[in-house]
C-alpha positions, -999 to +999 in steps of 0.1 A: +000+000+000+017+032-011+019+064+009-005+083-013-032+056-009-026+054+028-030+092+032-062+091+011-076+063+031-069+080+063-086+112+051-117+092+041-118+075+074-113+107+093-141+124+074-164+094+080-155+094+116-164+131+121-197+126+101-206+096+123-199+113+156-215+147+146-250+134+153-242+119+187-218+145+202-217+180+215-189+204+205-174+229+229-151+257+217-119+269+234-104+301+219-068+313+216-051+346+208-034+352+175-003+330+170-007+316+206-007+279+214-010+283+252-042+283+272-050+318+285-065+324+319-098+329+301-095+296+283-086+278+315-115+294+333-138+283+304-127+247+308-129+249+346-164+262+343-175+235+319-161+208+343-177+225+374-211+226+357-208+190+346-208+197+309-173+182+307-171+152+330-141+129+337-152+095+322-166+110+291-151+101+257-138+132+239-122+141+207-099+172+206-096+191+173-072+221+169-076+248+143-059+280+131-071+309+110-058+314+074-028+335+084+006+318+082+019+289+061+003+255+059+031+238+080+029+266+106-009+263+109-008+225+112+018+227+140+000+256+158-034+238+157-018+206+169+000+223+198-033+240+208-051+206+208-022+190+228-024+218+254-061+213+259-055+176+262-029+182+289-052+205+308-080+180+307-057+153+320-046+176+348-083+180+356-090+143+359-096+130+324-080+096+317-058+092+286-079+064+273-110+086+272-093+111+249-100+092+217-083+116+192-061+146+193-053+163+160-043+196+145-064+203+114-046+235+104-064+265+090-102+269+085-107+277+048-120+313+044-116+341+019-094+368+033-112+401+039-094+434+030-082+451+062-090+422+084-062+404+103-075+368+103-106+354+120-105+352+158-133+326+158-110+302+139-083+303+165-097+275+185-099+240+198-131+220+196-137+195+224-163+170+211-182+150+237-197+116+230-232+119+245-238+082+248-209+080+274-216+112+292-226+109+328-249+139+326-259+157+357-297+152+362-315+185+360-336+195+390-373+194+385-385+229+377-404+247+405-428+271+388-431+303+407-466+314+416-481+346+402-485+361+437-447+364+441-443+391+415-476+408+417-472+415+454-438+432+449-436+470+454-420+493+429-382+489+429-383+455+447-367+425+431-375+388+428-349+362+420-359+339+392-353+304+405-348+275+381-332+296+353-302+277+339-276+287+313-249+267+295-216+274+312-200+306+300-229+311+277-260+333+275-281+305+259-310+296+282-313+258+289-346+240+282-352+234+319-357+272+323-388+273+301-415+265+327-403+294+348-400+318+319-434+308+306-449+315+341-432+349+341-447+356+306-482+346+318-479+369+348-469+398+326-495+390+300-523+391+326-509+422+344-505+447+316-495+476+339-464+459+352-431+471+338-399+453+347-361+454+345-343+421+340-310+421+359-282+396+354-256+387+380-226+363+380-203+347+405-168+336+408-150+362+385-119+376+402-101+396+375-129+411+354-161+430+363-182+406+341-179+371+328-167+360+294-194+349+269-181+321+248-208+326+222-203+364+216-167+365+226-171+395+249-171+402+287-208+410+290-221+376+302-245+390+328-259+416+303-262+390+276-281+366+299-305+393+309-311+402+273-317+365+264-347+365+288-358+399+275-357+385+239-376+354+250-404+374+265-406+398+235-408+369+211-437+355+232-456+388+228-446+411+257-444+447+246-406+457+247-417+491+261-426+473+293-391+458+298-355+468+303-325+446+308-292+453+325-261+433+335-243+439+369-216+414+366-203+407+401-208+442+414-239+433+435-232+400+452-255+387+478-225+369+494-195+392+492-170+364+500-178+331+482-167+302+503-190+275+491-209+264+460-241+276+477-225+311+480-217+310+443-252+299+434-267+328+454-246+353+435-252+336+401-287+348+395-313+366+374-336+391+391-368+409+381-371+444+393-406+461+393-404+495+376-441+502+374-473+485+383 
């Protein structure tokens, strides 16, 4: 079997492998600065958060794929993307992942794009994908939603707040998880029946030490609490609530309920979304 045929066969098998796992797996993104192969503090925090929230769990089978943007030569991008993947692998192993559960580590080089005039590469392409095989994931069971009763919010005075329990987000993301929908639908029903109520949706985070707000891995900015509040605003608007009745604001970690977080419970108290009554 000559080398050309072996390379072609490997490429076919690799493409087939990715096509087969795509339907069964989740893909998580870890981003890197330009020309950097090392995990930044932000990237480490992203992985730590994924592990803490049981999105990444030791015992899962994962595939690690490194990428680069179109800047640089092909050999350079292959080496850079491979080094990024290897560094993520090392960090996962340090965090409790067994070597046998890391099924593949590969540098795929650049992501094909057409260069744009005046643009220095694509930051979204400087990444590592961690692909999780769902069938082996020991997923954390979601708590049963406890739907808040309408009297909770309708009895609030102007400028008083109510914490929305059972609102869940993907780690480091502003995307609302499906388990949150019963609580959001209850809030919608309350607002729909009480047309005079105007609210402000306020997002808060925990655990950040070096930045006033959290990093949003979807939008690549440090406005996580604001983006989460807006996600709830958008949901209510799409359901039919007049946007003139709502505002949204992110406070980051500037208004903690527990100033010094010593336990997971402390963190959960600070990681919250509140509804403030503006008018009623």
